[in-house]
VEXNULUM-794915 format. One record per residue: residue number from 1; residue in three letters; x, y, z of N, C-alpha, C in turn. Coordinates in steps of 0.05 Angstrom, whole numbers, plus 5000, padded with zeros to 4 digits. Example, Ala and Ser with C-alpha at 12.3 -4.5 7.8 and 13.67 -1.06 7.14 Angstrom:
<rs>
   drenro   zadren   n.xx   n.yy   n.zz   ca.xx   ca.yy   ca.zz   c.xx   c.yy   c.zz
        1      ALA   5264   4886   5156    5246    4910    5156   5264   4934   5156
        2      SER   5257   4955   5142    5273    4979    5143   5258   5001   5157
</rs>
This chain:
<rs>
   drenro   zadren   n.xx   n.yy   n.zz   ca.xx   ca.yy   ca.zz   c.xx   c.yy   c.zz
        1      UNK   5017   4976   5000    5000    5000    5000   5018   5025   5000
        2      UNK   5011   5044   4983    5027    5069    4981   5015   5090   4999
        3      UNK   5030   5102   5017    5019    5123    5034   5014   5149   5019
        4      UNK   4993   5163   5027    4987    5190    5016   5006   5210   5029
        5      UNK   5019   5227   5014    5035    5248    5024   5018   5273   5028
        6      UNK   5016   5282   5053    4999    5305    5060   5015   5329   5068
        7      UNK   5007   5352   5058    5020    5377    5068   5006   5386   5093
        8      UNK   5019   5402   5109    5008    5411    5135   5000   5440   5131
        9      UNK   4974   5447   5132    4966    5475    5129   4971   5490   5155
       10      UNK   4988   5510   5154    4994    5527    5177   4988   5556   5169
       11      UNK   4972   5569   5185    4962    5596    5179   4984   5617   5182
       12      UNK   4980   5640   5169    5000    5662    5171   5003   5671   5200
       13      UNK   4982   5668   5217    4982    5677    5245   4993   5656   5263
       14      UNK   5003   5633   5252    5013    5611    5269   5041   5602   5260
       15      UNK   5055   5590   5278    5081    5578    5271   5080   5548   5269
       16      UNK   5057   5536   5278    5054    5507    5279   5024   5502   5278
       17      UNK   5016   5477   5275    4988    5470    5273   4980   5453   5297
       18      UNK   4957   5459   5309    4945    5443    5331   4918   5434   5322
       19      UNK   4913   5408   5323    4887    5397    5314   4875   5381   5337
       20      UNK   4849   5386   5341    4834    5371    5361   4813   5354   5346
       21      UNK   4819   5329   5344    4803    5311    5327   4785   5294   5344
       22      UNK   4759   5294   5337    4740    5279    5352   4720   5266   5333
       23      UNK   4709   5243   5340    4689    5230    5324   4684   5201   5332
       24      UNK   4669   5187   5316    4661    5160    5322   4677   5139   5305
       25      UNK   4693   5148   5286    4707    5129    5269   4734   5141   5262
       26      UNK   4755   5129   5273    4782    5140    5269   4798   5124   5248
       27      UNK   4784   5114   5228    4798    5099    5206   4813   5120   5189
       28      UNK   4835   5130   5200    4851    5151    5187   4868   5138   5166
       29      UNK   4867   5148   5140    4881    5134    5118   4911   5132   5123
       30      UNK   4923   5113   5109    4952    5109    5109   4965   5133   5096
       31      UNK   4981   5149   5111    4991    5174    5100   5018   5181   5115
       32      UNK   5030   5202   5105    5054    5213    5119   5056   5243   5113
       33      UNK   5072   5257   5129    5075    5286    5127   5104   5293   5123
       34      UNK   5108   5318   5115    5136    5328    5114   5142   5345   5138
       35      UNK   5127   5341   5160    5132    5355    5185   5133   5335   5208
       36      UNK   5143   5344   5231    5142    5328    5255   5113   5328   5266
       37      UNK   5105   5306   5279    5078    5304    5290   5079   5291   5317
       38      UNK   5066   5304   5337    5064    5294    5364   5034   5289   5369
       39      UNK   5027   5265   5377    4999    5256    5378   4992   5247   5406
       40      UNK   4971   5258   5418    4961    5248    5444   4934   5235   5440
       41      UNK   4931   5210   5448    4906    5196    5446   4891   5200   5472
       42      UNK   4871   5218   5472    4856    5222    5496   4835   5201   5501
       43      UNK   4822   5191   5479    4804    5169    5481   4804   5153   5455
       44      UNK   4796   5128   5457    4796    5110    5434   4818   5089   5437
       45      UNK   4815   5067   5422    4835    5046    5423   4833   5031   5396
       46      UNK   4855   5017   5390    4855    5002    5365   4883   4995   5356
       47      UNK   4888   4994   5330    4914    4988    5319   4926   5012   5306
       48      UNK   4952   5015   5310    4968    5037    5299   4989   5025   5281
       49      UNK   4986   5029   5255    5005    5020    5235   5025   5042   5231
       50      UNK   5050   5037   5238    5071    5058    5237   5096   5046   5224
       51      UNK   5104   5057   5201    5128    5047    5188   5124   5018   5180
       52      UNK   5141   5001   5190    5139    4972    5185   5129   4956   5209
       53      UNK   5115   4969   5227    5105    4956    5251   5076   4961   5255
       54      UNK   5063   4944   5271    5036    4947    5279   5036   4947   5310
       55      UNK   5025   4968   5322    5024    4971    5350   4995   4975   5359
       56      UNK   4989   4969   5384    4964    4976    5396   4965   5005   5406
       57      UNK   4943   5019   5404    4941    5045    5417   4916   5046   5435
       58      UNK   4918   5062   5456    4896    5065    5475   4897   5093   5487
       59      UNK   4876   5099   5502    4875    5126    5515   4899   5130   5532
       60      UNK   4911   5154   5530    4934    5161    5545   4960   5160   5530
       61      UNK   4960   5146   5507    4985    5143    5492   4994   5169   5480
       62      UNK   5020   5173   5477    5032    5196    5463   5053   5185   5444
       63      UNK   5052   5194   5419    5070    5186    5398   5084   5210   5385
       64      UNK   5109   5206   5378    5124    5226    5362   5133   5214   5336
       65      UNK   5126   5226   5314    5133    5216    5287   5150   5237   5272
       66      UNK   5172   5228   5260    5188    5245    5244   5176   5249   5216
       67      UNK   5185   5269   5201    5175    5272    5173   5180   5246   5157
       68      UNK   5161   5239   5141    5164    5217    5123   5157   5189   5134
       69      UNK   5149   5188   5159    5142    5162    5171   5112   5156   5165
       70      UNK   5107   5135   5148    5079    5129    5142   5064   5117   5166
       71      UNK   5039   5125   5169    5024    5115    5192   4994   5114   5186
       72      UNK   4979   5100   5203    4951    5095    5198   4938   5086   5224
       73      UNK   4917   5099   5233    4902    5092    5257   4876   5078   5250
       74      UNK   4870   5056   5263    4844    5043    5259   4833   5036   5287
       75      UNK   4809   5048   5293    4796    5042    5319   4784   5015   5319
       76      UNK   4782   5003   5343    4769    4978    5346   4739   4981   5340
       77      UNK   4728   4960   5328    4699    4960    5322   4685   4939   5339
       78      UNK   4666   4947   5356    4651    4927    5371   4636   4909   5353
       79      UNK   4625   4887   5364    4610    4868    5347   4586   4882   5334
       80      UNK   4574   4901   5347    4551    4916    5336   4556   4946   5340
       81      UNK   4548   4961   5321    4550    4990    5323   4576   5001   5312
       82      UNK   4580   5028   5313    4603    5040    5302   4628   5035   5319
       83      UNK   4651   5043   5308    4676    5040    5324   4675   5058   5348
       84      UNK   4694   5053   5366    4694    5069    5391   4699   5098   5385
       85      UNK   4686   5115   5401    4690    5144    5398   4720   5150   5404
       86      UNK   4731   5169   5389    4759    5175    5393   4762   5205   5396
       87      UNK   4784   5213   5409    4792    5241    5412   4823   5242   5412
       88      UNK   4834   5256   5392    4863    5259    5390   4869   5289   5391
       89      UNK   4892   5296   5403    4903    5323    5401   4930   5320   5386
       90      UNK   4933   5335   5365    4957    5332    5347   4971   5358   5344
       91      UNK   4997   5358   5349    5015    5381    5344   5032   5374   5321
       92      UNK   5032   5392   5300    5048    5388    5276   5065   5413   5271
       93      UNK   5091   5408   5266    5109    5431    5263   5133   5423   5246
       94      UNK   5145   5443   5233    5169    5440    5219   5193   5446   5237
       95      UNK   5215   5433   5233    5238    5436    5250   5248   5465   5251
       96      UNK   5243   5480   5229    5253    5507    5227   5234   5528   5239
       97      UNK   5212   5520   5252    5192    5540    5260   5202   5559   5282
       98      UNK   5223   5551   5296    5235    5569    5316   5261   5582   5306
       99      UNK   5265   5580   5280    5290    5591    5268   5309   5568   5261
      100      UNK   5325   5573   5241    5342    5552    5231   5363   5543   5251
      101      UNK   5370   5560   5270    5392    5554    5288   5383   5544   5316
      102      UNK   5357   5543   5320    5347    5536    5347   5358   5509   5357
      103      UNK   5355   5488   5340    5364    5462    5348   5394   5458   5348
      104      UNK   5408   5479   5339    5437    5478    5339   5449   5489   5364
      105      UNK   5433   5502   5381    5443    5513    5406   5456   5491   5423
      106      UNK   5478   5498   5437    5492    5477    5453   5474   5465   5475
      107      UNK   5454   5480   5485    5437    5469    5505   5418   5448   5495
      108      UNK   5416   5445   5469    5396    5427    5457   5409   5402   5445
      109      UNK   5430   5392   5457    5444    5369    5446   5425   5345   5441
      110      UNK   5409   5337   5461    5391    5315    5457   5370   5320   5437
      111      UNK   5359   5345   5437    5338    5352    5418   5349   5351   5389
      112      UNK   5374   5360   5386    5386    5360    5360   5388   5332   5349
      113      UNK   5397   5313   5366    5399    5285    5358   5372   5273   5352
      114      UNK   5352   5279   5369    5326    5268    5365   5313   5278   5339
      115      UNK   5314   5304   5335    5301    5315    5311   5318   5314   5286
      116      UNK   5341   5303   5289    5358    5298    5265   5357   5269   5257
      117      UNK   5342   5252   5271    5341    5223    5265   5320   5218   5244
      118      UNK   5328   5207   5221    5310    5200    5200   5293   5176   5207
      119      UNK   5267   5178   5202    5249    5155    5207   5242   5151   5236
      120      UNK   5246   5171   5253    5241    5168    5281   5211   5164   5287
      121      UNK   5205   5145   5303    5178    5140    5313   5179   5130   5341
      122      UNK   5169   5145   5360    5171    5139    5389   5144   5138   5402
      123      UNK   5142   5122   5423    5120    5124    5442   5133   5131   5469
      124      UNK   5117   5145   5486    5129    5154    5511   5116   5140   5535
      125      UNK   5131   5138   5557    5123    5123    5580   5125   5140   5605
      126      UNK   5113   5130   5627    5116    5142    5653   5111   5172   5655
      127      UNK   5128   5186   5670    5125    5214    5675   5127   5230   5649
      128      UNK   5145   5222   5631    5147    5236    5605   5120   5236   5591
      129      UNK   5107   5214   5589    5081    5212    5576   5061   5230   5589
      130      UNK   5060   5230   5616    5041    5246    5631   5045   5276   5626
      131      UNK   5070   5284   5626    5076    5313    5621   5068   5321   5593
      132      UNK   5076   5305   5573    5069    5312    5545   5039   5313   5541
      133      UNK   5025   5294   5553    4996    5293    5551   4983   5318   5563
      134      UNK   4994   5327   5586    4983    5351    5599   4987   5376   5581
      135      UNK   5011   5379   5570    5016    5403    5553   4998   5402   5528
      136      UNK   4997   5378   5515    4982    5376    5490   4952   5381   5495
      137      UNK   4941   5370   5517    4913    5374    5523   4906   5403   5528
      138      UNK   4925   5419   5537    4920    5447    5542   4921   5465   5517
      139      UNK   4933   5454   5495    4939    5471    5472   4914   5480   5456
      140      UNK   4894   5463   5451    4872    5472    5434   4858   5497   5445
      141      UNK   4857   5500   5472    4843    5524    5483   4862   5548   5485
      142      UNK   4888   5544   5483    4907    5566    5486   4910   5581   5460
      143      UNK   4917   5606   5462    4922    5623    5438   4947   5639   5442
      144      UNK   4958   5649   5420    4981    5667    5420   5005   5656   5435
      145      UNK   5017   5673   5451    5042    5666    5465   5038   5643   5485
      146      UNK   5014   5641   5496    5009    5619    5515   5011   5592   5501
      147      UNK   5001   5591   5476    5003    5566    5461   5032   5560   5455
      148      UNK   5048   5581   5448    5076    5577    5442   5091   5567   5466
      149      UNK   5084   5577   5490    5097    5568    5514   5093   5538   5519
      150      UNK   5070   5527   5512    5065    5499    5515   5084   5483   5496
      151      UNK   5089   5494   5472    5107    5480    5454   5135   5480   5465
      152      UNK   5144   5502   5477    5170    5503    5489   5173   5484   5512
      153      UNK   5152   5481   5528    5152    5461    5549   5154   5433   5538
      154      UNK   5140   5428   5517    5141    5401    5504   5170   5396   5495
      155      UNK   5182   5415   5481    5209    5411    5472   5229   5407   5495
      156      UNK   5224   5422   5517    5241    5418    5541   5239   5390   5552
      157      UNK   5214   5380   5552    5209    5352    5562   5223   5332   5544
      158      UNK   5221   5336   5518    5234    5318    5499   5264   5319   5500
      159      UNK   5275   5342   5508    5304    5345    5509   5316   5337   5535
      160      UNK   5299   5327   5554    5309    5321    5581   5308   5291   5586
      161      UNK   5322   5276   5569    5324    5247    5571   5297   5233   5574
      162      UNK   5279   5236   5555    5252    5226    5557   5251   5195   5559
      163      UNK   5231   5185   5574    5226    5157    5576   5210   5148   5551
      164      UNK   5223   5135   5532    5210    5129    5506   5217   5102   5496
      165      UNK   5201   5093   5477    5205    5067    5464   5204   5071   5434
      166      UNK   5222   5059   5420    5223    5060    5390   5200   5043   5379
      167      UNK   5185   5053   5361    5162    5039    5350   5169   5022   5326
      168      UNK   5188   5030   5310    5195    5014    5286   5223   5020   5278
      169      UNK   5234   5005   5259    5259    5011    5247   5254   5026   5221
      170      UNK   5270   5046   5215    5265    5063    5191   5265   5045   5166
      171      UNK   5247   5051   5148    5245    5037    5123   5242   5056   5100
      172      UNK   5248   5047   5076    5243    5063    5052   5214   5059   5044
      173      UNK   5201   5079   5035    5173    5076    5026   5172   5077   4996
      174      UNK   5148   5071   4985    5145    5070    4956   5139   5098   4944
      175      UNK   5139   5118   4962    5133    5145    4952   5153   5164   4965
      176      UNK   5162   5183   4951    5180    5203    4962   5163   5228   4966
      177      UNK   5174   5246   4983    5160    5272    4987   5168   5291   4965
      178      UNK   5172   5281   4941    5178    5297    4918   5153   5314   4911
      179      UNK   5158   5335   4895    5135    5352    4888   5130   5373   4910
      180      UNK   5146   5372   4931    5142    5391    4953   5144   5420   4945
      181      UNK   5162   5425   4926    5165    5453    4917   5140   5464   4906
      182      UNK   5125   5449   4889    5100    5459    4879   5079   5461   4901
      183      UNK   5079   5442   4919    5060    5444    4941   5065   5469   4958
      184      UNK   5090   5475   4963    5097    5499    4978   5087   5524   4964
      185      UNK   5090   5525   4937    5080    5548    4922   5050   5551   4925
      186      UNK   5036   5529   4923    5007    5529    4927   5000   5539   4955
      187      UNK   5013   5528   4974    5008    5534    5002   5012   5564   5008
      188      UNK   5034   5575   4998    5040    5603    5003   5021   5621   4988
      189      UNK   5013   5613   4964    4994    5629    4948   4967   5630   4964
      190      UNK   4958   5608   4974    4933    5608    4989   4935   5625   5014
      191      UNK   4957   5622   5028    4961    5639    5053   4959   5668   5046
      192      UNK   4972   5677   5025    4973    5705    5018   4946   5716   5008
      193      UNK   4929   5698   4999    4903    5708    4987   4879   5696   5002
      194      UNK   4883   5689   5027    4862    5674    5042   4836   5690   5044
      195      UNK   4838   5716   5047    4813    5732    5050   4801   5740   5023
      196      UNK   4814   5733   5001    4804    5740    4975   4791   5716   4961
      197      UNK   4779   5721   4938    4770    5698    4922   4794   5685   4909
      198      UNK   4796   5659   4911    4818    5644    4900   4808   5627   4877
      199      UNK   4819   5632   4854    4810    5618    4830   4831   5597   4822
      200      UNK   4822   5574   4815    4840    5552    4806   4857   5561   4783
      201      UNK   4846   5577   4765    4861    5587    4742   4885   5603   4750
      202      UNK   4883   5619   4771    4905    5636    4780   4927   5618   4792
      203      UNK   4919   5598   4808    4939    5580    4820   4953   5564   4798
      204      UNK   4937   5554   4779    4949    5538    4757   4969   5554   4741
      205      UNK   4963   5580   4737    4981    5597    4722   5007   5600   4737
      206      UNK   5006   5603   4764    5030    5606    4780   5048   5581   4777
      207      UNK   5037   5558   4773    5052    5533    4771   5057   5524   4742
      208      UNK   5047   5540   4723    5049    5533    4695   5037   5506   4689
      209      UNK   5013   5502   4700    4997    5478    4696   4970   5485   4685
      210      UNK   4957   5465   4673    4929    5469    4667   4913   5463   4692
      211      UNK   4888   5472   4693    4871    5468    4717   4867   5438   4722
      212      UNK   4860   5421   4702    4858    5392    4708   4883   5380   4719
      213      UNK   4907   5388   4708    4932    5378    4718   4937   5385   4747
      214      UNK   4931   5411   4753    4933    5420    4780   4916   5404   4799
      215      UNK   4891   5399   4792    4873    5384    4809   4882   5356   4814
      216      UNK   4892   5343   4792    4902    5315    4795   4927   5315   4812
      217      UNK   4945   5334   4808    4970    5336    4823   4964   5340   4853
      218      UNK   4946   5358   4859    4941    5365    4887   4928   5341   4901
      219      UNK   4909   5329   4888    4895    5305    4899   4915   5283   4904
      220      UNK   4933   5278   4885    4952    5256    4888   4970   5260   4912
      221      UNK   4980   5285   4916    5000    5289    4937   4989   5296   4964
      222      UNK   4964   5304   4966    4952    5312    4992   4929   5294   5000
      223      UNK   4917   5280   4982    4894    5263    4989   4868   5279   4992
      224      UNK   4868   5305   4986    4844    5321    4987   4842   5339   4963
      225      UNK   4818   5349   4958    4815    5368    4935   4826   5395   4943
      226      UNK   4832   5411   4922    4842    5438    4927   4821   5454   4941
      227      UNK   4795   5451   4934    4774    5466    4946   4772   5459   4976
      228      UNK   4774   5434   4983    4773    5426    5011   4797   5438   5027
      229      UNK   4820   5438   5014    4844    5449    5027   4840   5479   5033
      230      UNK   4829   5494   5014    4825    5523    5018   4804   5527   5040
      231      UNK   4783   5511   5040    4762    5514    5060   4773   5508   5088
      232      UNK   4790   5487   5089    4802    5480    5115   4819   5503   5126
      233      UNK   4835   5515   5108    4852    5538    5116   4834   5561   5126
      234      UNK   4813   5566   5112    4795    5589    5119   4781   5583   5146
      235      UNK   4773   5559   5150    4759    5553    5175   4779   5555   5199
      236      UNK   4804   5546   5195    4824    5549    5216   4829   5579   5222
      237      UNK   4830   5595   5201    4833    5624    5204   4809   5635   5220
      238      UNK   4785   5627   5213    4761    5636    5227   4762   5628   5257
      239      UNK   4771   5603   5262    4773    5594    5290   4792   5612   5306
      240      UNK   4815   5619   5295    4833    5637    5309   4821   5664   5314
      241      UNK   4807   5675   5295    4793    5701    5299   4771   5699   5320
      242      UNK   4756   5678   5320    4735    5674    5339   4746   5672   5368
      243      UNK   4768   5658   5371    4780    5655    5397   4795   5679   5407
      244      UNK   4809   5693   5389    4828    5714    5397   4816   5742   5395
      245      UNK   4794   5746   5382    4782    5773    5379   4752   5773   5386
      246      UNK   4741   5796   5388    4712    5800    5392   4699   5810   5367
      247      UNK   4712   5806   5344    4700    5815    5319   4673   5802   5315
      248      UNK   4653   5817   5304    4627    5805    5297   4632   5781   5278
      249      UNK   4614   5762   5280    4618    5738    5263   4616   5744   5234
      250      UNK   4601   5764   5226    4600    5772    5198   4627   5782   5188
      251      UNK   4642   5795   5206    4669    5805    5198   4689   5781   5197
      252      UNK   4686   5763   5216    4702    5739    5216   4698   5724   5190
      253      UNK   4672   5722   5182    4665    5709    5157   4679   5722   5133
      254      UNK   4678   5748   5132    4691    5763    5110   4721   5761   5110
      255      UNK   4733   5764   5134    4762    5763    5136   4774   5735   5132
      256      UNK   4757   5715   5133    4766    5688    5128   4761   5679   5099
      257      UNK   4752   5698   5083    4749    5692    5054   4722   5682   5046
      258      UNK   4702   5682   5064    4675    5673    5056   4658   5697   5049
      259      UNK   4642   5695   5028    4627    5717    5018   4597   5713   5022
      260      UNK   4590   5692   5037    4562    5687    5044   4562   5676   5072
      261      UNK   4546   5689   5089    4544    5680    5117   4533   5651   5119
      262      UNK   4513   5646   5102    4500    5619    5103   4521   5598   5095
      263      UNK   4537   5604   5074    4557    5585    5065   4579   5582   5087
      264      UNK   4587   5604   5099    4607    5603    5121   4597   5585   5144
      265      UNK   4573   5588   5153    4562    5572    5175   4560   5543   5167
      266      UNK   4552   5537   5142    4549    5510    5133   4577   5496   5132
      267      UNK   4597   5509   5122    4624    5497    5120   4636   5495   5148
      268      UNK   4632   5515   5165    4642    5514    5192   4631   5490   5207
      269      UNK   4605   5485   5205    4593    5462    5218   4604   5436   5207
      270      UNK   4609   5435   5181    4620    5410    5169   4647   5404   5181
      271      UNK   4664   5424   5185    4691    5419    5195   4692   5416   5225
      272      UNK   4676   5432   5240    4678    5434    5269   4655   5421   5284
      273      UNK   4633   5415   5270    4611    5402    5284   4593   5420   5300
      274      UNK   4597   5447   5299    4581    5466    5312   4582   5493   5298
      275      UNK   4565   5511   5304    4564    5537    5291   4587   5555   5301
      276      UNK   4594   5576   5286    4614    5595    5295   4607   5607   5322
      277      UNK   4581   5613   5326    4573    5625    5351   4577   5606   5375
      278      UNK   4570   5580   5371    4574    5561    5392   4604   5556   5397
      279      UNK   4620   5556   5376    4648    5553    5378   4660   5575   5395
      280      UNK   4652   5600   5390    4663    5623    5406   4654   5621   5435
      281      UNK   4630   5612   5440    4620    5609    5467   4637   5589   5483
      282      UNK   4647   5569   5469    4663    5548    5482   4690   5559   5492
      283      UNK   4699   5581   5481    4725    5592    5488   4723   5618   5503
      284      UNK   4699   5625   5512    4696    5650    5528   4685   5643   5556
</rs>
């Protein structure tokens, strides 16, 4: 099976991505990223396919995956009914998000070795796991510098001789993270024009592609359509504005690139499971 290579959408107002994933079915496709990923399993259990190994996962587990490590979560399914409800908190970041020299500082010897290891996949135990779980669980509600401080605490924990177990031995995959240059161009174009109308023709022109070629290329490398990617970016932008400002929802709608309030509410509910108004209430 060939893993899907997914890009990590990070907003202009953020240095890293935090995702709070909840639902009744965690059959997450076989995929990999070009960023580091730290995952806290708050609820749910099942099988975790990582690299060339299959592991069990359960509530309380914390995993760290390096760029390019293919993985796949499948929740257990009872004899009758849907799979167990799951809740994951995921931190995704590029090694350079604190600056190119951060991991080169002499105080970060262990971090440098850890984040320089190709194919790294770890699970954490004991006090290390408890501390990482605490910081990760606090991140979805945090904003601005407070959220950044949680990341720095996480890195400090990882750099302090963490209690960890290697999940797999590094393997070569059937797919490379090639094509990243074009994905980066698309990503930066969307970031720069997030509040404006974005036309496929304009993006295709930037990449010297036809629109059908662009759509096939984007779907192949990310596993999602270009339209869904743009909507996801806009909803994440809206979430940040709803949490960090008191702007009227109609202004949040406009500043996030939506030109119809009804459409904005419909898309927001599809991604977040509740209305923008209810989302804001949850963070006030």
